[in-house]
N, C-alpha and C positions, 0 to 999 in steps of 0.2 A: 504493500500500500504506500509506504513512504517513498520508495523508489519511483513508482508510477506517477507520483505527484511532484517529482522534481522536474525542474525546467531543463530544456536542452542547453548544451554548452553555448556560450556567447560567441557568435560569429565575429564580433568585433575584435576578438583575441586570436583569430586565425583558425578557429574550429569550423569544420564544414557544417552545413545546414543539417539539422536533425541529429547532430552528434549527442550521444548520451553520456552522462557522467560515468567514470570508471571508479568503482568502489572496491577496496580491499580491506582486509582485517589484520590488525597487528596482533599476533599471538606469539609470545616469546616462548619458544619451545626448543630447547637444546637437546632434547631426547630423554630428559629425566625430570621434567616438570609434572606437577599434579594435573595442570590443565594442558591438554594436548591440542596441537594444531588440527588434528584429524576431526575434532569435535565441531569444527567450523567450516569445513570445506563445502558442506551442503548449502552454505549461504553465499559463497563466492570465493575469490582468490584469498589466500592466506600467506603471510610472510613466512619465508623459509630461511630461518636464521642460520641453519647449519651450512648453507651455501656460503655465507659470509665467513664463517669460521674456517671452512675447508679451503676456500680460496686464499685466505690469509696464510694458512699453514703451507700451502703449496708454493706460493710466490715469495714467501719468506725463506724458502729453501728447506723447510722442515718435512716436506713430503715431495717425492720426485714428481715432476710434471708428467712423466710417462703414464702414471696411474690415472690421469684425467681422461684417458681414452674412454673410460666407462662412465664418465660424469653424468649425473642425473639420477633417475630412480634406482639404479643399481647401487647408489650410495645411501639408499634409505630415504631419499628426498621425496617430497610430494610429487604426484604426477605433474608434468610440465604445465598443463593448462590451469592448474590450481595454485601454482607456486609463484609468489611475488618474490623476486630474487634481487640481490644487491651485493655490492662489495662491502659497503658500510652504510650505516644509517646514523641518525642524529644522536642515538644513545651509544651504540657500541664503538663508534669512532673515538669516544672519550674514555672507554673503559680499560684501555691498556692491555687487552688480551691479544689473541692471535690475529684479530681482524686488522686489516690495513686501513690507513687513512692518508690524507694528503701530505703528511709529514714524511712519508717514504715514497716520494713521487714516482721513481722508476718502477718499483714493484707494484705500486697502486695502478699505474697506467697499464702495466702488463696484465694484472688481474682483471681490470675493467675491459681490456681488449678481449681477453678470453671469455669473459662473461657475456659480451655482446656478440662474439663470433660463434660460440657454441650453441647449437639449437636446443636449449633447455630453458624453461621458465619464462615468466613475464618480467622483463628487465626494468629495473629502476636505477636511474643515475643520480648520484649525490650532487648537491650544490650547497656549500656550507660557508662558514666564516672561520677565521683563525681563532685559536684558543690556546692558552697556556695552562688553564686548569678547567676541570670538568664543568664548573658552574659559571664560567665566564659568559657575560652577556654579549649580544651582537655589537658590532661597531656603532658608536653613538657619539653625539656631540657633547659639549660641556654642560648642556641642560638635560643630559641623559635621554635624548631623543635619538632613536635609531636612524642612522644615516643611510642614504642610498649608495649603492656601489658606483665607483667611477671606473673608467676603462682606459687601458693603454692602447698603443697603436695596433696591437694584434688582437684587440677585443677582449683581452683577459682582464679580470677584475683587479682593482687595487684597493687601497685604503681599508684594509682589514678583511675584506671579503675574499674568499678563495674561488668560488664559482667553478668547481671542477667541470661542470657541464660546458664551460667555455674553453677548456683546454683543447688545443687543436687535435691532439691524439684521441681525445674522448669524443668530441663531436664528429670527427671524421669516422670513428668506429660506429657511431649511430648511422652515418651514411652507408657504411659497410653492411650493417644489419638490415637496413632497408633494401639495399641492392640484392642481397642474397635471400630475401624472404621467400619462404616456400620451398627452399632446397634442402637436401639432406647432407649430412656430414659424410665425407668419403676420403679415401687415400690418406688415412692417418699415417704419419711417420714420426718416429722418435729415435733417439740415439741410445736408448736404454737408460736414460737419466733425465736431464733437465733441458733437453732441446726437443721441441715437438713442432709439428706442422700438420695442417689438414686443409682439405678443400670443402667448400660449400657448393655442391653441384658443379656447374661450369660457370658459376658467377663470382666466386671469391676464393681467395687463398690467404692463409695466415700462418706465420711462423714465430716461434718464441725461443729465446736463448736465456736460460737462467743459470747457465754454467759459468765458471770462471775462465773459460777458454772460448775461442771463436767458433761460430757456426759458419761453415763454408761448404755448401752442398748443392749439387744439381738435383732439384726436386720436382716432382710432378705437381704442377699448379692447377691442372684441370681447366685452365683458361684457353680460349682461342689464341692463336698466334698473334703477337703484337707486342707493343711496348706499354707497360703499365706503371703508373705512378704509385709509389709506396705512400699511402695516406697517413702513415705514422710520422715519418721524417719530414713530410711536406704535404702540400695540397695541389690539386690540379686546378690551375687558375689560367683562364684565357688560353687553354690548349697547351700550357706548359706546366711542368712539374717543378715545384719549389724544393723538393727533396730528392731522395734516391729514386731511380727507376729500374725496372726489371724487364728484360727482353725474354719473351716466351716463344719457344720455337714451334714448329709445326706439329710436334708430338706433345705439346703441353708442358715441356720442361723449361725451367728457368734456373739461373744461378742465384742462389739465395745466400746472402752474407749478412750476418749480425755479429759484430765484434763484441767481446765481453765488456769493452769500455765504451761502447756506443751510448749515447744519451738515453736512448730507449731500447729495451730488449725485445722488441717486437717489430714485425714487418707485416703489412697487410696490403693486398691487391684486390681490386674488384672490377667488375665489368663497366661500371660507370666512371672509372678512373683510367680509362685507356687513352693513350696519347694519339 
């Protein structure tokens, strides 16, 4: 009754006509709580906190990335269509546990890229403000009024706001997720440790290096022949790539290089980023 009486989303804010609100339920269930996430799935999507924990363990180096091949329900998570998934949220980013947050930017971006590339869950991207203690308030002026974010030349937030959703690596991975929508995961590759790669149909390819040595491999990208912009190290702007590019041959193979000292430990190609 309540949902049926809610208004459609406001088209003035970019939502299409007749778009309905998306509602999910926050149930904090780490697998040992009295209240279970499973009690609420009949009402709609439910937060899957264990995704956040396990991504943190993996990309902090406490669990090899190779095990992520079976990511999803095989890990005891909710069915994909019922799971609201995230790398961190407003609470656990402050709790000092295994979960990652913006203070470990390289690992955080890698975990977010995996979260958005792997076909599991309903993805939520964090956007927060900086903090030094758990109860710190948002950025504010001398009268304790919350201030609006300001932006630098790259569109990133300044003046105390973090705005992870504005980081190029993250918003470009949202574009990746949109480009590969409806495709399956295929051609998983790993080195038996912390270097992994996989395709999303013939629409996308992603690779990760969480080892302390370089990844240099000719890998199957599943993409049609051509030159593709790596949307992690740069963006495709006016037909040119501002970062690394990868040439894919007629058999779908490309030379993939992610050095251990690279600013980002992930590389991503997709059909909408073809030069």
